[in-house]
Rosetta silent file (secondary structure, phi, psi, omega in degrees, C-alpha in Angstrom):
SEQUENCE: MEMTPFQLANNTPLSLSPNFILPVNKRPNLLNVLPSASIPIIDLNDNNIDDGQGPSPLVSKISQACEEYGLFHIINHGVPKELCQKTLSVVRAQYHTKDHTKQVKVFNFTKRSKSMKA
SCORE:     score description
SCORE:     0.000 S_00000001
   1 L     0.000  134.288 -175.610   83.830  121.371   78.181 S_00000001
   2 L   -77.744  137.929  178.824   81.097  119.099   79.490 S_00000001
   3 L   -84.902  145.835  178.351   81.746  117.080   82.636 S_00000001
   4 E  -100.970  123.828 -179.490   81.058  113.340   82.635 S_00000001
   5 E   -79.581  142.952  176.715   79.135  112.058   85.679 S_00000001
   6 E  -134.154  163.401  172.590   80.345  108.927   87.484 S_00000001
   7 E  -125.041  122.424 -179.888   79.295  107.039   90.570 S_00000001
   8 L   -74.029  169.304 -178.595   82.074  105.794   92.832 S_00000001
   9 L   -58.980  -31.054  179.745   81.982  102.387   94.519 S_00000001
  10 L   -91.345   20.749  177.911   80.700  103.989   97.729 S_00000001
  11 L    66.872   18.049  176.223   77.833  105.632   95.762 S_00000001
  12 L   -83.032  126.625  177.709   79.442  109.077   95.896 S_00000001
  13 E   -71.773  147.735 -178.498   78.662  111.077   92.750 S_00000001
  14 E  -148.896  141.049  175.592   81.646  112.469   90.874 S_00000001
  15 E  -119.933  133.115 -179.802   82.075  114.520   87.714 S_00000001
  16 E  -123.839  145.923  172.516   85.231  114.400   85.619 S_00000001
  17 L   -72.218  142.040  177.606   86.407  116.400   82.674 S_00000001
  18 H   -57.426  -19.721  177.142   86.857  114.209   79.570 S_00000001
  19 H   -62.027  -22.976 -176.816   90.516  115.331   79.608 S_00000001
  20 H  -100.970    9.425 -179.279   91.032  112.957   82.540 S_00000001
  21 L  -112.347  120.245 -179.682   89.373  109.920   80.942 S_00000001
  22 L   -71.252  128.264  179.098   91.579  107.611   78.880 S_00000001
  23 L   -58.098  147.587 -176.192   89.935  106.737   75.550 S_00000001
  24 H   -54.727  -40.768 -177.717   88.781  103.116   75.325 S_00000001
  25 H   -70.501  -11.551  178.548   91.222  102.316   72.503 S_00000001
  26 H  -106.248   -1.913  179.755   94.176  103.450   74.678 S_00000001
  27 L   -76.580  149.376  178.129   93.168  101.567   77.838 S_00000001
  28 L   -62.452  142.754  178.031   95.122   98.419   78.807 S_00000001
  29 L  -115.551  101.977 -176.099   93.564   95.185   77.591 S_00000001
  30 H   -69.239  -14.173  176.890   94.311   92.427   80.083 S_00000001
  31 H   -71.225  -18.706 -179.039   92.971   89.815   77.663 S_00000001
  32 H   -92.572    2.745  179.975   96.084   90.378   75.540 S_00000001
  33 L   -78.576  128.745 -179.720   98.550   89.568   78.351 S_00000001
  34 L   -76.669  135.873  179.692  100.442   86.375   77.647 S_00000001
  35 L   -62.655  -25.902 -178.730  100.345   83.815   80.478 S_00000001
  36 L   -83.943   -7.193 -179.140  104.058   83.160   79.959 S_00000001
  37 L   -67.690  137.285  177.253  104.940   86.836   80.388 S_00000001
  38 L  -133.677  160.468  179.866  106.900   87.532   83.543 S_00000001
  39 L   -74.830  155.329  179.764  108.271   90.632   85.155 S_00000001
  40 L   -64.784  141.965  176.171  111.959   91.465   84.644 S_00000001
  41 E  -110.904  125.541 -178.973  114.398   89.977   87.153 S_00000001
  42 E  -113.973  120.516 -178.353  117.424   92.109   88.016 S_00000001
  43 E   -95.830  112.018 -179.420  120.373   90.369   89.689 S_00000001
  44 L   -77.377   -7.809  178.748  122.387   92.800   91.811 S_00000001
  45 L   -99.254    9.297 -179.725  125.146   90.203   92.200 S_00000001
  46 L   -75.991  113.605 -177.982  125.762   90.025   88.439 S_00000001
  47 H   -67.969  -20.921 -179.524  129.430   90.953   87.911 S_00000001
  48 H   -87.347    2.589 -172.019  128.751   91.818   84.271 S_00000001
  49 H   -79.222  -23.795  179.611  126.125   94.376   85.166 S_00000001
  50 L  -144.255  112.492 -179.296  128.460   97.381   85.566 S_00000001
  51 L   -94.807   -0.663  179.675  131.815   97.687   83.841 S_00000001
  52 L    79.254   -1.290 -179.732  132.408  101.271   85.019 S_00000001
  53 L  -107.085  122.511  176.213  132.467  102.520   81.423 S_00000001
  54 L    68.415 -160.201 -179.317  129.702  104.822   80.246 S_00000001
  55 L   -61.796  141.384 -178.228  126.114  104.559   81.410 S_00000001
  56 L   -67.481  126.351  175.738  125.520  101.855   83.986 S_00000001
  57 H   -60.934  -31.136  178.106  123.931   98.712   82.518 S_00000001
  58 H   -63.214  -47.414  179.133  122.158   98.261   85.874 S_00000001
  59 H   -62.108  -39.712  178.745  120.506  101.674   85.591 S_00000001
  60 H   -63.134  -42.691  179.420  119.576  100.887   81.986 S_00000001
  61 H   -64.326  -43.442  179.740  117.979   97.567   82.993 S_00000001
  62 H   -65.075  -43.782  179.244  116.004   99.199   85.817 S_00000001
  63 H   -60.511  -45.967  179.935  114.919  102.059   83.561 S_00000001
  64 H   -62.818  -42.357  179.298  113.794   99.656   80.832 S_00000001
  65 H   -62.660  -40.852  179.166  111.884   97.510   83.353 S_00000001
  66 H   -65.636  -42.980 -177.814  110.109  100.586   84.731 S_00000001
  67 H   -69.450  -40.370 -173.957  109.190  101.878   81.283 S_00000001
  68 H   -89.745  -32.080 -175.111  108.014   98.557   79.847 S_00000001
  69 L  -118.572  -28.303 -177.334  106.536   96.791   82.886 S_00000001
  70 L    86.388   -2.517  178.246  106.208   99.355   85.675 S_00000001
  71 L  -163.328  169.408  178.087  107.902   97.001   88.152 S_00000001
  72 L  -158.587  164.003  179.605  110.734   94.499   88.501 S_00000001
  73 E  -111.676  124.993  178.740  112.015   91.768   90.823 S_00000001
  74 E  -100.795  131.844  174.956  115.437   92.236   92.421 S_00000001
  75 E  -119.693  160.645 -179.714  117.440   89.172   93.455 S_00000001
  76 L    55.090   46.207 -178.529  120.742   88.878   95.327 S_00000001
  77 L   -88.097  -13.263  177.032  120.201   92.260   97.010 S_00000001
  78 L    87.741   -1.423  177.688  121.910   91.256  100.256 S_00000001
  79 L   -80.760  126.729 -177.888  118.963   92.017  102.560 S_00000001
  80 L   -57.271  143.108 -177.820  118.611   89.149  105.074 S_00000001
  81 H   -57.700  -39.099 -179.097  115.592   86.890  104.481 S_00000001
  82 H   -61.825  -40.777  178.895  114.377   87.415  108.063 S_00000001
  83 H   -66.125  -40.218  177.184  114.271   91.201  107.577 S_00000001
  84 H   -60.929  -44.025 -179.310  112.332   90.784  104.311 S_00000001
  85 H   -65.651  -41.775  178.170  109.807   88.528  106.068 S_00000001
  86 H   -63.708  -41.748  179.449  109.409   90.945  109.013 S_00000001
  87 H   -61.914  -46.030  178.945  108.933   93.865  106.622 S_00000001
  88 H   -62.628  -37.813  179.706  106.256   91.996  104.662 S_00000001
  89 H   -67.210  -36.673  176.930  104.425   91.040  107.863 S_00000001
  90 H   -67.269  -42.187  178.763  104.360   94.696  108.985 S_00000001
  91 H   -62.865  -44.103  178.824  103.107   95.801  105.559 S_00000001
  92 H   -62.288  -42.734  179.249  100.389   93.118  105.608 S_00000001
  93 H   -62.000  -42.870  179.009   99.325   94.143  109.125 S_00000001
  94 H   -65.147  -38.725 -179.613   99.135   97.800  108.071 S_00000001
  95 H   -62.856  -37.306 -177.710   97.163   96.861  104.964 S_00000001
  96 L   -87.099   -0.873  176.746   94.559   95.025  107.057 S_00000001
  97 L   -74.308  143.449  178.898   94.253   97.881  109.575 S_00000001
  98 L   -64.283  144.192 -175.531   91.019   99.861  109.341 S_00000001
  99 H   -54.414  -40.583 -174.963   91.393  103.112  107.431 S_00000001
 100 H   -72.647  -11.380  178.221   90.389  105.339  110.321 S_00000001
 101 H  -102.730   -7.786  179.010   93.159  103.928  112.529 S_00000001
 102 L   -70.831  142.665  177.578   95.983  104.204  109.996 S_00000001
 103 L  -132.415  147.973  175.875   98.476  106.961  110.644 S_00000001
 104 L   -99.993  129.770  178.512  101.255  108.393  108.556 S_00000001
 105 L  -114.383  130.111 -179.530  104.543  108.864  110.356 S_00000001
 106 L  -116.181  131.315  179.406  107.181  111.170  108.937 S_00000001
 107 L  -117.297  139.476  173.575  110.742  111.095  110.172 S_00000001
 108 L  -108.516  107.871 -175.009  113.443  113.683  109.637 S_00000001
 109 L   -81.314   -4.724  178.415  116.712  111.810  109.882 S_00000001
 110 L   -88.712  -18.728  178.383  118.825  114.971  109.820 S_00000001
 111 L  -126.742  142.810  176.295  117.474  116.226  113.152 S_00000001
 112 L   -84.892  126.150  177.097  116.807  114.282  116.311 S_00000001
 113 L   -86.061  167.418 -178.481  113.253  114.704  117.471 S_00000001
 114 L   -63.311  -28.099 -178.264  112.328  114.697  121.143 S_00000001
 115 L   -82.500  -12.819  179.434  110.846  111.219  120.793 S_00000001
 116 L   -94.099  130.264  179.674  114.062  109.772  119.323 S_00000001
 117 L   -92.907  150.321 -179.039  116.718  108.725  121.806 S_00000001
 118 L   -71.188    0.000    0.000  120.432  109.114  121.142 S_00000001
């Protein structure tokens, strides 16, 4: 099978097998997205969301949102607003950090490492 040559944004040459290239007719067309379309909103404080009988309606809603949209917005999750804001500020700071200074940290919560204090 013949490889298709590409040039990446940083001018690095790359060759891909056609098996990894989505045909044009199957690619997403952002011109067809309706301006009124919004992502699903899932309310975790909805008392009607889980009756305890059969499959959970909450799981069904999340599954449907993932399959149809790829994301969803959760409201009434109980996480304090201040913690959400601090988390977003840390994520933004990490995003703006230069690539060569970013580090991945892995924690094993089942064992205490030497750097973790009791």
